[in-house]
PDB file of the backbone (N, CA, C, O) and the ligand in Angstrom, with CONECT records:
HET     ZN  A 101       1
ATOM      1  N   MET A   1      93.351 154.204  33.043  1.00  0.00           N
ATOM      2  CA  MET A   1      92.936 154.167  31.728  1.00  0.00           C
ATOM      3  C   MET A   1      91.969 155.146  31.360  1.00  0.00           C
ATOM      4  O   MET A   1      91.016 155.385  32.100  1.00  0.00           O
ATOM      5  N   ALA A   2      92.156 155.782  30.178  1.00  0.00           N
ATOM      6  CA  ALA A   2      91.150 156.744  29.783  1.00  0.00           C
ATOM      7  C   ALA A   2      89.882 156.203  29.480  1.00  0.00           C
ATOM      8  O   ALA A   2      89.749 155.165  28.832  1.00  0.00           O
ATOM      9  N   VAL A   3      88.860 156.933  29.968  1.00  0.00           N
ATOM     10  CA  VAL A   3      87.483 156.407  29.835  1.00  0.00           C
ATOM     11  C   VAL A   3      86.601 157.512  29.174  1.00  0.00           C
ATOM     12  O   VAL A   3      86.697 158.683  29.543  1.00  0.00           O
ATOM     13  N   PRO A   4      85.758 157.130  28.212  1.00  0.00           N
ATOM     14  CA  PRO A   4      84.956 158.205  27.501  1.00  0.00           C
ATOM     15  C   PRO A   4      84.098 158.976  28.622  1.00  0.00           C
ATOM     16  O   PRO A   4      83.631 158.368  29.586  1.00  0.00           O
ATOM     17  N   LYS A   5      83.932 160.294  28.437  1.00  0.00           N
ATOM     18  CA  LYS A   5      83.069 161.023  29.297  1.00  0.00           C
ATOM     19  C   LYS A   5      81.689 160.918  28.952  1.00  0.00           C
ATOM     20  O   LYS A   5      80.836 160.886  29.839  1.00  0.00           O
ATOM     21  N   ARG A   6      81.402 160.864  27.778  1.00  0.00           N
ATOM     22  CA  ARG A   6      80.016 160.722  27.341  1.00  0.00           C
ATOM     23  C   ARG A   6      79.806 159.585  26.398  1.00  0.00           C
ATOM     24  O   ARG A   6      80.719 159.215  25.660  1.00  0.00           O
ATOM     25  N   ARG A   7      78.685 159.048  26.399  1.00  0.00           N
ATOM     26  CA  ARG A   7      78.447 158.017  25.484  1.00  0.00           C
ATOM     27  C   ARG A   7      78.347 158.475  24.060  1.00  0.00           C
ATOM     28  O   ARG A   7      77.923 159.617  23.880  1.00  0.00           O
ATOM     29  N   THR A   8      78.672 157.757  23.042  1.00  0.00           N
ATOM     30  CA  THR A   8      78.538 158.147  21.679  1.00  0.00           C
ATOM     31  C   THR A   8      77.177 158.004  21.225  1.00  0.00           C
ATOM     32  O   THR A   8      76.606 156.917  21.310  1.00  0.00           O
ATOM     33  N   SER A   9      76.553 159.151  20.691  1.00  0.00           N
ATOM     34  CA  SER A   9      75.140 159.104  20.245  1.00  0.00           C
ATOM     35  C   SER A   9      75.183 158.247  19.001  1.00  0.00           C
ATOM     36  O   SER A   9      76.202 158.009  18.354  1.00  0.00           O
ATOM     37  N   HIS A  10      73.880 157.781  18.721  1.00  0.00           N
ATOM     38  CA  HIS A  10      73.753 157.052  17.513  1.00  0.00           C
ATOM     39  C   HIS A  10      74.020 157.959  16.194  1.00  0.00           C
ATOM     40  O   HIS A  10      74.462 157.459  15.159  1.00  0.00           O
ATOM     41  N   ALA A  11      73.739 159.214  16.312  1.00  0.00           N
ATOM     42  CA  ALA A  11      74.106 160.080  15.144  1.00  0.00           C
ATOM     43  C   ALA A  11      75.617 160.166  14.897  1.00  0.00           C
ATOM     44  O   ALA A  11      76.120 160.123  13.774  1.00  0.00           O
ATOM     45  N   ARG A  12      76.298 160.290  16.049  1.00  0.00           N
ATOM     46  CA  ARG A  12      77.764 160.394  15.833  1.00  0.00           C
ATOM     47  C   ARG A  12      78.395 159.175  15.478  1.00  0.00           C
ATOM     48  O   ARG A  12      79.359 159.154  14.713  1.00  0.00           O
ATOM     49  N   GLN A  13      77.819 157.987  16.078  1.00  0.00           N
ATOM     50  CA  GLN A  13      78.270 156.708  15.562  1.00  0.00           C
ATOM     51  C   GLN A  13      78.041 156.483  14.021  1.00  0.00           C
ATOM     52  O   GLN A  13      78.869 155.912  13.312  1.00  0.00           O
ATOM     53  N   GLY A  14      76.967 156.930  13.614  1.00  0.00           N
ATOM     54  CA  GLY A  14      76.573 156.755  12.248  1.00  0.00           C
ATOM     55  C   GLY A  14      77.503 157.549  11.403  1.00  0.00           C
ATOM     56  O   GLY A  14      78.009 157.037  10.405  1.00  0.00           O
ATOM     57  N   LYS A  15      77.764 158.829  11.770  1.00  0.00           N
ATOM     58  CA  LYS A  15      78.706 159.701  11.140  1.00  0.00           C
ATOM     59  C   LYS A  15      80.149 159.040  10.924  1.00  0.00           C
ATOM     60  O   LYS A  15      80.814 159.105   9.890  1.00  0.00           O
ATOM     61  N   ARG A  16      80.444 158.485  11.939  1.00  0.00           N
ATOM     62  CA  ARG A  16      81.860 157.875  12.026  1.00  0.00           C
ATOM     63  C   ARG A  16      81.870 156.661  10.981  1.00  0.00           C
ATOM     64  O   ARG A  16      82.824 156.418  10.242  1.00  0.00           O
ATOM     65  N   ARG A  17      80.691 155.946  11.022  1.00  0.00           N
ATOM     66  CA  ARG A  17      80.616 154.758  10.145  1.00  0.00           C
ATOM     67  C   ARG A  17      80.233 155.060   8.709  1.00  0.00           C
ATOM     68  O   ARG A  17      80.189 154.131   7.903  1.00  0.00           O
ATOM     69  N   SER A  18      79.975 156.204   8.368  1.00  0.00           N
ATOM     70  CA  SER A  18      79.559 156.558   7.049  1.00  0.00           C
ATOM     71  C   SER A  18      80.617 156.348   6.144  1.00  0.00           C
ATOM     72  O   SER A  18      80.306 156.264   4.956  1.00  0.00           O
ATOM     73  N   HIS A  19      81.945 156.232   6.496  1.00  0.00           N
ATOM     74  CA  HIS A  19      83.095 155.934   5.532  1.00  0.00           C
ATOM     75  C   HIS A  19      83.337 154.550   5.533  1.00  0.00           C
ATOM     76  O   HIS A  19      84.216 154.128   4.781  1.00  0.00           O
ATOM     77  N   LEU A  20      82.664 153.710   6.300  1.00  0.00           N
ATOM     78  CA  LEU A  20      83.026 152.288   6.378  1.00  0.00           C
ATOM     79  C   LEU A  20      82.071 151.578   5.398  1.00  0.00           C
ATOM     80  O   LEU A  20      80.907 151.325   5.709  1.00  0.00           O
ATOM     81  N   HIS A  21      82.599 151.271   4.221  1.00  0.00           N
ATOM     82  CA  HIS A  21      81.785 150.569   3.282  1.00  0.00           C
ATOM     83  C   HIS A  21      82.823 149.704   2.437  1.00  0.00           C
ATOM     84  O   HIS A  21      84.028 149.950   2.389  1.00  0.00           O
ATOM     85  N   VAL A  22      82.191 148.662   1.783  1.00  0.00           N
ATOM     86  CA  VAL A  22      82.965 147.841   0.979  1.00  0.00           C
ATOM     87  C   VAL A  22      82.882 148.383  -0.398  1.00  0.00           C
ATOM     88  O   VAL A  22      81.802 148.734  -0.874  1.00  0.00           O
ATOM     89  N   THR A  23      84.047 148.463  -1.074  1.00  0.00           N
ATOM     90  CA  THR A  23      84.029 148.889  -2.441  1.00  0.00           C
ATOM     91  C   THR A  23      84.312 147.676  -3.359  1.00  0.00           C
ATOM     92  O   THR A  23      85.059 146.770  -2.992  1.00  0.00           O
ATOM     93  N   ALA A  24      83.685 147.684  -4.579  1.00  0.00           N
ATOM     94  CA  ALA A  24      83.808 146.536  -5.418  1.00  0.00           C
ATOM     95  C   ALA A  24      85.253 146.605  -5.963  1.00  0.00           C
ATOM     96  O   ALA A  24      85.777 147.682  -6.246  1.00  0.00           O
ATOM     97  N   PRO A  25      85.919 145.331  -6.109  1.00  0.00           N
ATOM     98  CA  PRO A  25      87.283 145.305  -6.633  1.00  0.00           C
ATOM     99  C   PRO A  25      87.349 145.774  -8.041  1.00  0.00           C
ATOM    100  O   PRO A  25      86.483 145.432  -8.847  1.00  0.00           O
ATOM    101  N   GLN A  26      88.398 146.587  -8.388  1.00  0.00           N
ATOM    102  CA  GLN A  26      88.519 147.103  -9.683  1.00  0.00           C
ATOM    103  C   GLN A  26      88.916 145.958 -10.675  1.00  0.00           C
ATOM    104  O   GLN A  26      89.824 145.186 -10.366  1.00  0.00           O
ATOM    105  N   THR A  27      88.259 145.841 -11.844  1.00  0.00           N
ATOM    106  CA  THR A  27      88.558 144.812 -12.780  1.00  0.00           C
ATOM    107  C   THR A  27      88.861 145.396 -14.197  1.00  0.00           C
ATOM    108  O   THR A  27      88.404 146.452 -14.632  1.00  0.00           O
ATOM    109  N   GLN A  28      89.640 144.606 -14.798  1.00  0.00           N
ATOM    110  CA  GLN A  28      89.974 144.785 -16.292  1.00  0.00           C
ATOM    111  C   GLN A  28      89.446 143.645 -16.987  1.00  0.00           C
ATOM    112  O   GLN A  28      88.950 142.678 -16.408  1.00  0.00           O
ATOM    113  N   PHE A  29      89.553 143.760 -18.193  1.00  0.00           N
ATOM    114  CA  PHE A  29      89.172 142.583 -19.135  1.00  0.00           C
ATOM    115  C   PHE A  29      90.361 142.090 -19.997  1.00  0.00           C
ATOM    116  O   PHE A  29      91.116 142.796 -20.667  1.00  0.00           O
ATOM    117  N   CYS A  30      90.383 140.679 -19.847  1.00  0.00           N
ATOM    118  CA  CYS A  30      91.431 139.972 -20.551  1.00  0.00           C
ATOM    119  C   CYS A  30      91.512 140.300 -21.921  1.00  0.00           C
ATOM    120  O   CYS A  30      90.491 140.339 -22.607  1.00  0.00           O
ATOM    121  N   SER A  31      92.932 140.603 -22.510  1.00  0.00           N
ATOM    122  CA  SER A  31      93.057 140.900 -23.922  1.00  0.00           C
ATOM    123  C   SER A  31      92.787 139.808 -24.705  1.00  0.00           C
ATOM    124  O   SER A  31      92.502 139.996 -25.888  1.00  0.00           O
ATOM    125  N   ASN A  32      92.834 138.482 -24.164  1.00  0.00           N
ATOM    126  CA  ASN A  32      92.742 137.273 -25.006  1.00  0.00           C
ATOM    127  C   ASN A  32      91.350 136.827 -25.082  1.00  0.00           C
ATOM    128  O   ASN A  32      90.797 136.575 -26.153  1.00  0.00           O
ATOM    129  N   CYS A  33      90.757 136.728 -23.876  1.00  0.00           N
ATOM    130  CA  CYS A  33      89.418 135.950 -23.838  1.00  0.00           C
ATOM    131  C   CYS A  33      88.304 136.902 -23.396  1.00  0.00           C
ATOM    132  O   CYS A  33      87.135 136.569 -23.593  1.00  0.00           O
ATOM    133  N   GLY A  34      88.589 138.028 -22.830  1.00  0.00           N
ATOM    134  CA  GLY A  34      87.545 139.016 -22.377  1.00  0.00           C
ATOM    135  C   GLY A  34      87.032 138.786 -21.019  1.00  0.00           C
ATOM    136  O   GLY A  34      86.097 139.467 -20.598  1.00  0.00           O
ATOM    137  N   GLU A  35      87.633 137.789 -20.243  1.00  0.00           N
ATOM    138  CA  GLU A  35      87.192 137.637 -18.948  1.00  0.00           C
ATOM    139  C   GLU A  35      87.582 138.724 -18.082  1.00  0.00           C
ATOM    140  O   GLU A  35      88.614 139.343 -18.342  1.00  0.00           O
ATOM    141  N   ALA A  36      86.874 139.026 -17.081  1.00  0.00           N
ATOM    142  CA  ALA A  36      87.176 140.096 -16.059  1.00  0.00           C
ATOM    143  C   ALA A  36      88.339 139.519 -15.211  1.00  0.00           C
ATOM    144  O   ALA A  36      88.292 138.395 -14.712  1.00  0.00           O
ATOM    145  N   VAL A  37      89.383 140.368 -15.086  1.00  0.00           N
ATOM    146  CA  VAL A  37      90.700 140.105 -14.524  1.00  0.00           C
ATOM    147  C   VAL A  37      91.053 141.263 -13.510  1.00  0.00           C
ATOM    148  O   VAL A  37      90.857 142.445 -13.792  1.00  0.00           O
ATOM    149  N   LEU A  38      91.553 140.868 -12.387  1.00  0.00           N
ATOM    150  CA  LEU A  38      92.115 141.814 -11.491  1.00  0.00           C
ATOM    151  C   LEU A  38      93.367 142.522 -12.086  1.00  0.00           C
ATOM    152  O   LEU A  38      94.151 141.857 -12.764  1.00  0.00           O
ATOM    153  N   PRO A  39      93.581 143.825 -11.861  1.00  0.00           N
ATOM    154  CA  PRO A  39      94.785 144.421 -12.469  1.00  0.00           C
ATOM    155  C   PRO A  39      96.000 143.816 -11.939  1.00  0.00           C
ATOM    156  O   PRO A  39      96.081 143.563 -10.737  1.00  0.00           O
ATOM    157  N   HIS A  40      97.026 143.546 -12.816  1.00  0.00           N
ATOM    158  CA  HIS A  40      98.368 143.030 -12.501  1.00  0.00           C
ATOM    159  C   HIS A  40      98.269 141.592 -12.064  1.00  0.00           C
ATOM    160  O   HIS A  40      99.126 141.072 -11.349  1.00  0.00           O
ATOM    161  N   HIS A  41      97.175 140.946 -12.520  1.00  0.00           N
ATOM    162  CA  HIS A  41      96.957 139.487 -12.228  1.00  0.00           C
ATOM    163  C   HIS A  41      96.835 138.806 -13.573  1.00  0.00           C
ATOM    164  O   HIS A  41      96.374 139.344 -14.580  1.00  0.00           O
ATOM    165  N   LEU A  42      97.295 137.568 -13.489  1.00  0.00           N
ATOM    166  CA  LEU A  42      97.189 136.664 -14.610  1.00  0.00           C
ATOM    167  C   LEU A  42      95.742 136.198 -14.821  1.00  0.00           C
ATOM    168  O   LEU A  42      95.057 135.863 -13.855  1.00  0.00           O
ATOM    169  N   CYS A  43      95.305 136.175 -15.994  1.00  0.00           N
ATOM    170  CA  CYS A  43      93.847 135.799 -16.386  1.00  0.00           C
ATOM    171  C   CYS A  43      93.700 134.259 -15.777  1.00  0.00           C
ATOM    172  O   CYS A  43      94.508 133.368 -16.039  1.00  0.00           O
ATOM    173  N   SER A  44      92.717 134.117 -15.052  1.00  0.00           N
ATOM    174  CA  SER A  44      92.456 132.683 -14.363  1.00  0.00           C
ATOM    175  C   SER A  44      91.885 131.861 -15.373  1.00  0.00           C
ATOM    176  O   SER A  44      91.932 130.635 -15.274  1.00  0.00           O
ATOM    177  N   ALA A  45      91.323 132.464 -16.387  1.00  0.00           N
ATOM    178  CA  ALA A  45      90.504 131.596 -17.446  1.00  0.00           C
ATOM    179  C   ALA A  45      91.488 131.058 -18.439  1.00  0.00           C
ATOM    180  O   ALA A  45      91.464 129.859 -18.717  1.00  0.00           O
ATOM    181  N   CYS A  46      92.366 131.886 -18.999  1.00  0.00           N
ATOM    182  CA  CYS A  46      93.198 131.330 -20.068  1.00  0.00           C
ATOM    183  C   CYS A  46      94.657 131.582 -19.844  1.00  0.00           C
ATOM    184  O   CYS A  46      95.418 131.340 -20.781  1.00  0.00           O
ATOM    185  N   GLY A  47      95.118 132.020 -18.766  1.00  0.00           N
ATOM    186  CA  GLY A  47      96.513 131.984 -18.419  1.00  0.00           C
ATOM    187  C   GLY A  47      97.270 133.139 -19.120  1.00  0.00           C
ATOM    188  O   GLY A  47      98.497 133.035 -19.124  1.00  0.00           O
ATOM    189  N   HIS A  48      96.771 134.127 -19.659  1.00  0.00           N
ATOM    190  CA  HIS A  48      97.388 135.092 -20.475  1.00  0.00           C
ATOM    191  C   HIS A  48      97.683 136.282 -19.503  1.00  0.00           C
ATOM    192  O   HIS A  48      96.969 136.484 -18.521  1.00  0.00           O
ATOM    193  N   TYR A  49      98.699 137.014 -19.795  1.00  0.00           N
ATOM    194  CA  TYR A  49      99.048 138.289 -19.107  1.00  0.00           C
ATOM    195  C   TYR A  49      99.772 139.186 -20.046  1.00  0.00           C
ATOM    196  O   TYR A  49     100.688 138.692 -20.703  1.00  0.00           O
ATOM    197  N   GLN A  50      99.468 140.475 -20.196  1.00  0.00           N
ATOM    198  CA  GLN A  50     100.021 141.427 -21.182  1.00  0.00           C
ATOM    199  C   GLN A  50     100.153 140.901 -22.474  1.00  0.00           C
ATOM    200  O   GLN A  50     101.215 140.990 -23.091  1.00  0.00           O
ATOM    201  N   LYS A  51      99.034 140.295 -22.984  1.00  0.00           N
ATOM    202  CA  LYS A  51      98.799 139.788 -24.371  1.00  0.00           C
ATOM    203  C   LYS A  51      99.723 138.803 -24.707  1.00  0.00           C
ATOM    204  O   LYS A  51     100.057 138.704 -25.887  1.00  0.00           O
ATOM    205  N   ARG A  52     100.285 137.908 -23.701  1.00  0.00           N
ATOM    206  CA  ARG A  52     100.952 136.728 -24.049  1.00  0.00           C
ATOM    207  C   ARG A  52     100.576 135.658 -23.071  1.00  0.00           C
ATOM    208  O   ARG A  52     100.118 135.915 -21.958  1.00  0.00           O
ATOM    209  N   GLU A  53     100.802 134.346 -23.565  1.00  0.00           N
ATOM    210  CA  GLU A  53     100.427 133.316 -22.676  1.00  0.00           C
ATOM    211  C   GLU A  53     101.626 132.972 -21.772  1.00  0.00           C
ATOM    212  O   GLU A  53     102.727 132.575 -22.154  1.00  0.00           O
ATOM    213  N   VAL A  54     101.208 133.202 -20.461  1.00  0.00           N
ATOM    214  CA  VAL A  54     102.280 132.949 -19.400  1.00  0.00           C
ATOM    215  C   VAL A  54     102.090 131.487 -18.845  1.00  0.00           C
ATOM    216  O   VAL A  54     103.066 130.744 -18.740  1.00  0.00           O
ATOM    217  N   VAL A  55     100.916 131.113 -18.517  1.00  0.00           N
ATOM    218  CA  VAL A  55     100.814 129.816 -17.992  1.00  0.00           C
ATOM    219  C   VAL A  55      99.811 128.935 -18.970  1.00  0.00           C
ATOM    220  O   VAL A  55      98.693 129.336 -19.293  1.00  0.00           O
ATOM    221  N   VAL A  56     100.320 127.806 -19.349  1.00  0.00           N
ATOM    222  CA  VAL A  56      99.428 126.947 -20.132  1.00  0.00           C
ATOM    223  C   VAL A  56      98.488 126.279 -19.278  1.00  0.00           C
ATOM    224  O   VAL A  56      98.798 125.494 -18.381  1.00  0.00           O
ATOM    225  N   MET A  57      97.176 126.670 -19.637  1.00  0.00           N
ATOM    226  CA  MET A  57      96.063 126.102 -18.781  1.00  0.00           C
ATOM    227  C   MET A  57      95.698 124.709 -19.332  1.00  0.00           C
ATOM    228  O   MET A  57      95.787 124.394 -20.518  1.00  0.00           O
ATOM    229  N   GLU A  58      95.287 123.931 -18.352  1.00  0.00           N
ATOM    230  CA  GLU A  58      94.834 122.545 -18.810  1.00  0.00           C
ATOM    231  C   GLU A  58      93.456 122.645 -19.490  1.00  0.00           C
ATOM    232  O   GLU A  58      92.577 123.395 -19.064  1.00  0.00           O
ATOM    233  N   GLN A  59      93.324 121.926 -20.467  1.00  0.00           N
ATOM    234  CA  GLN A  59      92.171 121.792 -21.290  1.00  0.00           C
ATOM    235  C   GLN A  59      91.041 121.393 -20.365  1.00  0.00           C
ATOM    236  O   GLN A  59      91.232 120.509 -19.530  1.00  0.00           O
ATOM    237  N   GLN A  60      89.765 122.060 -20.486  1.00  0.00           N
ATOM    238  CA  GLN A  60      88.658 121.665 -19.957  1.00  0.00           C
ATOM    239  C   GLN A  60      88.212 120.381 -20.372  1.00  0.00           C
ATOM    240  O   GLN A  60      88.010 120.209 -21.575  1.00  0.00           O
ATOM    241  N   GLU A  61      88.007 119.362 -19.490  1.00  0.00           N
ATOM    242  CA  GLU A  61      87.500 118.041 -19.945  1.00  0.00           C
ATOM    243  C   GLU A  61      86.023 118.139 -20.136  1.00  0.00           C
ATOM    244  O   GLU A  61      85.341 118.855 -19.402  1.00  0.00           O
ATOM    245  N   ALA A  62      85.502 117.411 -21.137  1.00  0.00           N
ATOM    246  CA  ALA A  62      84.088 117.534 -21.569  1.00  0.00           C
ATOM    247  C   ALA A  62      83.276 116.652 -20.704  1.00  0.00           C
ATOM    248  O   ALA A  62      83.269 115.437 -20.901  1.00  0.00           O
ATOM    249  N   GLU A  63      82.586 117.208 -19.746  1.00  0.00           N
ATOM    250  CA  GLU A  63      81.491 116.553 -18.972  1.00  0.00           C
ATOM    251  C   GLU A  63      81.878 115.103 -18.556  1.00  0.00           C
ATOM    252  O   GLU A  63      81.200 114.158 -18.960  1.00  0.00           O
ATOM    253  N   GLY A  64      82.896 114.930 -17.801  1.00  0.00           N
ATOM    254  CA  GLY A  64      83.258 113.501 -17.381  1.00  0.00           C
ATOM    255  C   GLY A  64      82.438 113.189 -16.153  1.00  0.00           C
ATOM    256  O   GLY A  64      82.033 114.116 -15.452  1.00  0.00           O
ATOM    257  N   LYS A  65      82.185 111.989 -15.868  1.00  0.00           N
ATOM    258  CA  LYS A  65      81.398 111.395 -14.739  1.00  0.00           C
ATOM    259  C   LYS A  65      79.945 111.958 -14.746  1.00  0.00           C
ATOM    260  O   LYS A  65      79.137 111.591 -13.894  1.00  0.00           O
TER     261      LYS A  65
HETATM  262 ZN    ZN A 101      91.919 135.346 -20.418  1.00  0.00          ZN2+
END
């Protein structure tokens, strides 16, 4: 099995890892309610997609229990 000849220095390790980072997910805003929505996804707040209601969401019940 191939074995590294030299240990990786911290500088080289850091250079390699400089591209490893988390990027924030891209968001759009719902045309109906203005909620932040993932592109190509149904709005989870109101059930609209492409300016029409796709899923009828249940009404939020007022502070039960
Ligand atoms: Zn919405």
